[in-house]
Short mmCIF file of the C-alpha atoms (twelve columns), coordinates in Angstrom:
data_MODEL
# 
_entry.id   MODEL 
# 
loop_
_atom_site.group_PDB 
_atom_site.id 
_atom_site.type_symbol 
_atom_site.label_atom_id 
_atom_site.label_alt_id 
_atom_site.label_comp_id 
_atom_site.label_asym_id 
_atom_site.label_seq_id 
_atom_site.Cartn_x 
_atom_site.Cartn_y 
_atom_site.Cartn_z 
_atom_site.pdbx_PDB_model_num 
ATOM 1   C CA . MET A 1   7.714  43.172 -17.715 1 
ATOM 2   C CA . VAL A 2   10.720 43.735 -20.851 1 
ATOM 3   C CA . VAL A 3   14.328 42.818 -19.550 1 
ATOM 4   C CA . SER A 4   16.807 45.011 -21.869 1 
ATOM 5   C CA . LYS A 5   20.999 45.795 -21.967 1 
ATOM 6   C CA . ARG A 6   20.070 49.430 -21.388 1 
ATOM 7   C CA . ARG A 7   22.572 51.836 -20.181 1 
ATOM 8   C CA . PRO A 8   21.198 54.867 -18.662 1 
ATOM 9   C CA . GLU A 9   23.125 57.089 -20.792 1 
ATOM 10  C CA . CYS A 10  23.303 57.676 -25.106 1 
ATOM 11  C CA . LEU A 11  25.945 57.581 -26.745 1 
ATOM 12  C CA . CYS A 12  24.970 58.071 -30.192 1 
ATOM 13  C CA . ARG A 13  25.380 60.783 -32.357 1 
ATOM 14  C CA . PHE A 14  21.557 61.192 -32.937 1 
ATOM 15  C CA . HIS A 15  19.197 62.984 -30.749 1 
ATOM 16  C CA . GLY A 16  20.069 65.621 -30.135 1 
ATOM 17  C CA . CYS A 17  22.478 64.100 -26.999 1 
ATOM 18  C CA . ASP A 18  25.013 65.231 -25.885 1 
ATOM 19  C CA . MET A 19  27.628 63.031 -24.221 1 
ATOM 20  C CA . LEU A 20  30.539 61.905 -26.100 1 
ATOM 21  C CA . PRO A 21  31.796 58.740 -26.867 1 
ATOM 22  C CA . ALA A 22  33.278 56.878 -24.179 1 
ATOM 23  C CA . GLN A 23  36.948 57.459 -23.293 1 
ATOM 24  C CA . ARG A 24  39.508 55.025 -21.272 1 
ATOM 25  C CA . GLY A 25  38.698 55.801 -17.877 1 
ATOM 26  C CA . GLU A 26  35.110 55.429 -18.740 1 
ATOM 27  C CA . ALA A 27  35.702 52.252 -20.692 1 
ATOM 28  C CA . ILE A 28  37.543 50.472 -17.814 1 
ATOM 29  C CA . LEU A 29  34.916 52.076 -14.636 1 
ATOM 30  C CA . LEU A 30  32.349 49.946 -17.040 1 
ATOM 31  C CA . MET A 31  34.654 46.898 -16.967 1 
ATOM 32  C CA . ASN A 32  34.945 47.077 -14.062 1 
ATOM 33  C CA . GLN A 33  31.243 46.892 -13.146 1 
ATOM 34  C CA . SER A 34  30.468 44.181 -15.297 1 
ATOM 35  C CA . ASN A 35  33.488 42.393 -12.935 1 
ATOM 36  C CA . LEU A 36  36.101 42.358 -16.638 1 
ATOM 37  C CA . ARG A 37  39.223 42.763 -16.510 1 
ATOM 38  C CA . MET A 38  40.719 45.755 -18.518 1 
ATOM 39  C CA . THR A 39  43.291 44.123 -20.048 1 
ATOM 40  C CA . ARG A 40  45.544 45.462 -22.435 1 
ATOM 41  C CA . GLN A 41  44.428 43.859 -25.384 1 
ATOM 42  C CA . ARG A 42  40.510 44.403 -24.959 1 
ATOM 43  C CA . GLN A 43  41.180 47.959 -23.843 1 
ATOM 44  C CA . VAL A 44  42.915 48.754 -27.247 1 
ATOM 45  C CA . ILE A 45  39.818 46.599 -28.750 1 
ATOM 46  C CA . LEU A 46  37.188 48.481 -27.363 1 
ATOM 47  C CA . GLU A 47  39.255 51.877 -28.379 1 
ATOM 48  C CA . GLU A 48  39.472 50.971 -32.359 1 
ATOM 49  C CA . LEU A 49  35.919 49.760 -31.855 1 
ATOM 50  C CA . ARG A 50  34.497 53.187 -30.870 1 
ATOM 51  C CA . GLN A 51  37.115 55.140 -33.499 1 
ATOM 52  C CA . SER A 52  35.641 53.511 -36.031 1 
ATOM 53  C CA . ASP A 53  32.333 54.141 -37.547 1 
ATOM 54  C CA . SER A 54  32.068 51.324 -40.239 1 
ATOM 55  C CA . HIS A 55  31.456 48.620 -37.477 1 
ATOM 56  C CA . PRO A 56  33.547 46.534 -38.891 1 
ATOM 57  C CA . SER A 57  33.449 42.634 -38.990 1 
ATOM 58  C CA . ALA A 58  35.652 39.945 -35.997 1 
ATOM 59  C CA . ASP A 59  38.419 40.443 -38.799 1 
ATOM 60  C CA . GLU A 60  39.022 43.607 -39.666 1 
ATOM 61  C CA . LEU A 61  38.912 45.151 -36.455 1 
ATOM 62  C CA . TYR A 62  41.884 42.144 -36.280 1 
ATOM 63  C CA . GLU A 63  43.718 44.316 -38.673 1 
ATOM 64  C CA . ILE A 64  43.924 47.610 -37.161 1 
ATOM 65  C CA . VAL A 65  43.766 46.100 -33.997 1 
ATOM 66  C CA . ARG A 66  46.949 44.858 -35.206 1 
ATOM 67  C CA . LYS A 67  49.000 48.116 -36.639 1 
ATOM 68  C CA . ARG A 68  48.517 48.957 -32.262 1 
ATOM 69  C CA . LEU A 69  49.331 45.238 -31.180 1 
ATOM 70  C CA . PRO A 70  51.116 43.144 -33.488 1 
ATOM 71  C CA . ARG A 71  51.485 39.876 -31.652 1 
ATOM 72  C CA . ILE A 72  47.916 39.982 -31.308 1 
ATOM 73  C CA . SER A 73  46.151 37.197 -32.624 1 
ATOM 74  C CA . LEU A 74  42.614 36.341 -34.443 1 
ATOM 75  C CA . GLY A 75  41.020 34.291 -31.476 1 
ATOM 76  C CA . THR A 76  42.427 37.095 -29.260 1 
ATOM 77  C CA . VAL A 77  39.726 39.218 -30.953 1 
ATOM 78  C CA . TYR A 78  36.516 37.814 -31.820 1 
ATOM 79  C CA . ARG A 79  37.065 36.331 -28.092 1 
ATOM 80  C CA . ASN A 80  36.743 39.883 -26.185 1 
ATOM 81  C CA . LEU A 81  34.539 40.394 -29.135 1 
ATOM 82  C CA . GLU A 82  32.541 38.347 -27.160 1 
ATOM 83  C CA . ILE A 83  33.094 39.064 -23.873 1 
ATOM 84  C CA . LEU A 84  32.489 42.684 -24.897 1 
ATOM 85  C CA . SER A 85  29.035 41.969 -26.641 1 
ATOM 86  C CA . GLU A 86  28.041 40.115 -23.378 1 
ATOM 87  C CA . SER A 87  28.676 42.098 -21.151 1 
ATOM 88  C CA . GLY A 88  26.266 44.251 -22.816 1 
ATOM 89  C CA . GLU A 89  29.721 47.198 -23.470 1 
ATOM 90  C CA . ILE A 90  28.968 46.894 -27.568 1 
ATOM 91  C CA . GLN A 91  26.858 45.852 -29.903 1 
ATOM 92  C CA . LYS A 92  26.734 42.450 -32.321 1 
ATOM 93  C CA . VAL A 93  24.563 42.877 -35.609 1 
ATOM 94  C CA . GLU A 94  24.197 39.637 -36.714 1 
ATOM 95  C CA . LEU A 95  23.228 40.693 -39.886 1 
ATOM 96  C CA . GLY A 96  23.029 36.888 -41.314 1 
ATOM 97  C CA . SER A 97  23.882 33.085 -40.391 1 
ATOM 98  C CA . GLN A 98  27.968 33.894 -41.124 1 
ATOM 99  C CA . MET A 99  28.394 37.769 -41.027 1 
ATOM 100 C CA . LYS A 100 28.607 39.423 -38.430 1 
ATOM 101 C CA . ARG A 101 29.925 42.922 -36.939 1 
ATOM 102 C CA . PHE A 102 30.384 44.829 -34.155 1 
ATOM 103 C CA . ASP A 103 29.148 48.435 -32.645 1 
ATOM 104 C CA . GLY A 104 31.907 49.754 -30.348 1 
ATOM 105 C CA . PHE A 105 27.613 51.331 -28.923 1 
ATOM 106 C CA . ALA A 106 26.126 48.921 -27.024 1 
ATOM 107 C CA . HIS A 107 22.966 51.976 -27.005 1 
ATOM 108 C CA . LEU A 108 19.990 50.315 -27.864 1 
ATOM 109 C CA . HIS A 109 19.887 51.839 -31.489 1 
ATOM 110 C CA . TYR A 110 18.792 50.916 -35.263 1 
ATOM 111 C CA . HIS A 111 21.658 50.435 -38.103 1 
ATOM 112 C CA . ILE A 112 21.537 50.715 -42.963 1 
ATOM 113 C CA . ARG A 113 22.605 47.808 -44.274 1 
ATOM 114 C CA . CYS A 114 23.310 48.712 -47.818 1 
ATOM 115 C CA . ILE A 115 23.065 45.750 -49.776 1 
ATOM 116 C CA . ARG A 116 26.015 46.344 -52.801 1 
ATOM 117 C CA . CYS A 117 28.281 46.940 -50.562 1 
ATOM 118 C CA . ASP A 118 27.479 46.071 -47.694 1 
ATOM 119 C CA . ARG A 119 28.565 49.783 -45.350 1 
ATOM 120 C CA . LEU A 120 26.404 49.400 -42.320 1 
ATOM 121 C CA . VAL A 121 26.357 53.046 -40.407 1 
ATOM 122 C CA . ASP A 122 23.983 53.830 -37.350 1 
ATOM 123 C CA . ALA A 123 19.882 55.021 -38.469 1 
ATOM 124 C CA . PRO A 124 19.946 58.530 -37.506 1 
ATOM 125 C CA . THR A 125 15.933 57.536 -36.076 1 
ATOM 126 C CA . ARG A 126 14.713 57.641 -32.145 1 
ATOM 127 C CA . PHE A 127 14.784 54.006 -30.562 1 
ATOM 128 C CA . ASN A 128 11.406 51.543 -30.253 1 
ATOM 129 C CA . LEU A 129 10.604 50.295 -26.910 1 
ATOM 130 C CA . ASP A 130 6.583  50.384 -27.441 1 
ATOM 131 C CA . ILE A 131 7.076  47.456 -30.011 1 
ATOM 132 C CA . GLU A 132 8.855  45.004 -27.139 1 
ATOM 133 C CA . GLU A 133 6.021  45.910 -24.286 1 
ATOM 134 C CA . ARG A 134 3.570  45.529 -27.055 1 
ATOM 135 C CA . LEU A 135 4.815  42.064 -29.060 1 
ATOM 136 C CA . GLN A 136 5.075  40.241 -25.303 1 
ATOM 137 C CA . ALA A 137 1.671  41.613 -23.471 1 
ATOM 138 C CA . GLU A 138 -0.047 39.788 -27.254 1 
ATOM 139 C CA . THR A 139 2.371  37.105 -26.959 1 
ATOM 140 C CA . ASP A 140 3.094  34.783 -25.010 1 
ATOM 141 C CA . PHE A 141 7.243  35.216 -25.468 1 
ATOM 142 C CA . GLN A 142 9.163  37.029 -22.711 1 
ATOM 143 C CA . ILE A 143 10.482 39.720 -25.553 1 
ATOM 144 C CA . LEU A 144 14.338 40.264 -23.830 1 
ATOM 145 C CA . GLY A 145 14.979 43.402 -27.097 1 
ATOM 146 C CA . HIS A 146 15.073 43.363 -30.530 1 
ATOM 147 C CA . GLN A 147 16.994 44.581 -33.137 1 
ATOM 148 C CA . LEU A 148 16.737 46.119 -36.371 1 
ATOM 149 C CA . VAL A 149 18.563 46.792 -39.900 1 
ATOM 150 C CA . PHE A 150 17.178 48.668 -42.315 1 
ATOM 151 C CA . THR A 151 18.138 47.990 -46.147 1 
ATOM 152 C CA . GLY A 152 18.846 49.980 -49.125 1 
ATOM 153 C CA . LEU A 153 22.125 51.764 -51.023 1 
ATOM 154 C CA . CYS A 154 23.901 54.150 -49.558 1 
ATOM 155 C CA . PRO A 155 24.795 58.058 -52.543 1 
ATOM 156 C CA . LYS A 156 27.677 55.226 -53.223 1 
ATOM 157 C CA . CYS A 157 26.090 52.644 -55.024 1 
ATOM 158 C CA . LYS A 158 22.607 54.509 -55.763 1 
# 
């Protein structure tokens, strides 16, 4: 059996889904279900991340959040991003050993990264769970999930 941190609803902008991005009340409810307290700092970080379609790094998000919470520290942003990622509220997209970006939507989906400017966007294609089931059946690994990042040149860099 494939283990996955999958939320049943899809919050994406693709696939003809009718759902809108999570609002403040829903975010608090989801955090409560994860037994995590929705602090003011965590709430602002989550709100700003979900308003962004650029998949910011922790440093980039810190600069955005500081406009609303001028006294927040970079360490607080990093810690909260890790907590939100581990709880399944957001997705951490690791692009190599040093580069991490964050996606405010935790539903399973793929990304496309521009190799010239490092722009990262959601890929408008369905997530394929079949590959996880096939790999688990064909190997002795317990497959916990997968991430796929397509690479190419964005329209501005072509």
